[in-house]
N, C-alpha and C positions, 0 to 999 in steps of 0.2 A: 369943540368940546368931546372929550373923549368916552371909551365905552365902561359901565362901572364895570368892576371885576367882578366876573362870575355870570354875566351878561351876553349874551349872544351877540355878535354884530349883525348887520342886517342882513349880509349875504348869508351867514350860517343861520339866523332866524328863517329865512327862506328854503335853504336846503342845508339839511344836516349832512355836516362833512363825516369823513373817515377818520378824521383826527377827534380825540376824546379830549384832547385841553389843549390850550396854548399859553404860553408864557410869552410876554414883551415887555419893552421898557416903555413904551409910548405910543405915541401919534407920529405917522411919517409927516410931519409939518415943521417948519419955523421954530426953532433953531436946530433941533436934534436931527432933522433930515441931512444938515449938510454934512454930518458924521459919516453917514452911510453912502452919501454920494463923494466923499475924498476918499473913501476905502474903496469904495467900487470903481469910479473912474478916475480918481486921482494917484490911485495906488499907495496911500497912505496907510501901510501895512500895519503898523504901530495900532491905529484905532479899532483891529480887528480884539488885540489883547483887551482893550479897555473895554469894546462892546461885551467881550465874555464875560469879565471881571463883574460887569453889571447884570448881567442876566445871571451868573452863579447867584448874586444874591437876591434877583427875584427867585429864582428857583428854590433856593434855600430858604427863604420865607414862607414859601407854598409848600415846602416839605414840613416845617414846621406845624404849618396848619393843617397838615395829614394827606397833602396830596404825594402819591407815588413816586417815588424815585425811578426813571429809566434806567434801566439794564446796559444800554448802548446808545450812544450818539452818532447821526450821520449827516453828512450835510446834503443839501438838493444838489444834486450835481449839474454841472453845465455839458453841454455838448460839446464833442471834442474839438469842433471849428471855434466855438466861443472861448473853449478854455485857450485855445492856442492865440487867438485872437487877444484876450485880457493879459494872459500869463499867468493865471492864480485863478482859485475859485474862491471867490470871497466868504461863501458859506463854510465852506474846511477853514479858513483862514480864523473865523469865530469859532467853529465847533472845536479844534484841535485846542486851543487852551480853555475852553469850557469844560473839555473834557477834562483836563487836569485839574482846574479849578475845583470841579465838583466830586473827582475821585473816579469818573466814569470811564469805561473803554469809550475811544472813537473810530469810527470805521470811514475811511476817504473814500473807499469805493463800493461800499454794501451797495448803493444804488448806481446805476448808469442812465444817460440818456444818449441811448446809441445814435439819435435823429435831431436836426436841427427842426425846432417850430418856430412860428411867425412870431414876433415879438408881442409880447404880449400887451403890453401899454398902450396899445393901440385898438385893444376888443374890448368888448362889454364883458359879463359875465358868462352868459352864455356861451360865447365864441371863445372864452376862455377857456371855458369846461370841454368846448370840443375839441379845442387845440392842445389841450394837453392829456388829451385820451390815448393810453397806450405809450405816454411819451418814456414812462420809466421801465425798466426791468432791475431785477435782482441780478447783480453781475457774478456772484459765484455761489455754488451752494453752500448754505450757512443755515445752521441749524436756530431758525426763528420763533419756534412754536413756544408759545407762553411767553414770551420776549415782550417788554416795555420797550419801544425805540423811542429813542427822540429823535425828531428832523430838524436841524437847525438851519436858518436861513436868515439874509438880512432885511428883507422886506416882506410883507402878506400884502397883499391887496386886495383880491379878492378870495384868497385862500383856495382857488383854483389849483394851483400847482402842489402847493402843500397837499390838498385834498387826495389829487391824483396820485403823489408819490405814498402816503399813507394807506391808500388803497392798495396800491400794489404791495405795500408790506405785509398788509392783512390777508393777503390774498397766498401770502407766502408764511404764514404762520403767527404773524406777531397778534399777541393778542390785546395790546394797547398801543398807542402812539400817543406822542405827545409833538406839538410845535414848539420851539424855541425860537423867536424870531426878535431881531433887533427894534424893529419898528413895524406899523401896522398902517394903513389906510383908516380912516377913521370913518 
């Protein structure tokens, strides 16, 4: 069963994240999880455009309901080693066409992840939060003061990664951070 629109997930109800809102297509469960898995591990890159188009519709519907539009989109970065192994960043593959669909600038290197971290899927929430602490930095001086940044990723599990990235952006002046993810763990 999914989370009702406007209601926090269980993790967010216990720990208020640094991001202000989340847009998602649905739960990370059958059958839609196969789309993300095919993109991420099967390298079926055209799926990124399909996910981006569906996310654009979701964001546009929220805008019609009064949600603010991000000024800039940024993907959750991979570490240099993981990017070299995979050959692409699935979050950027979604963010690039999403930016075009929404008419928003997107920056593939706004954030960087200079170091590898332990694989998140093996960790509980507290361990994930510790694991990602300090994992991101703003890659270059960019005036973020007062900006609304949309963070794009493929999956939100506990939200720890997106929370840490949003915290980093707000520490550099972003006024608002929205997360835009294809799927979330229910």
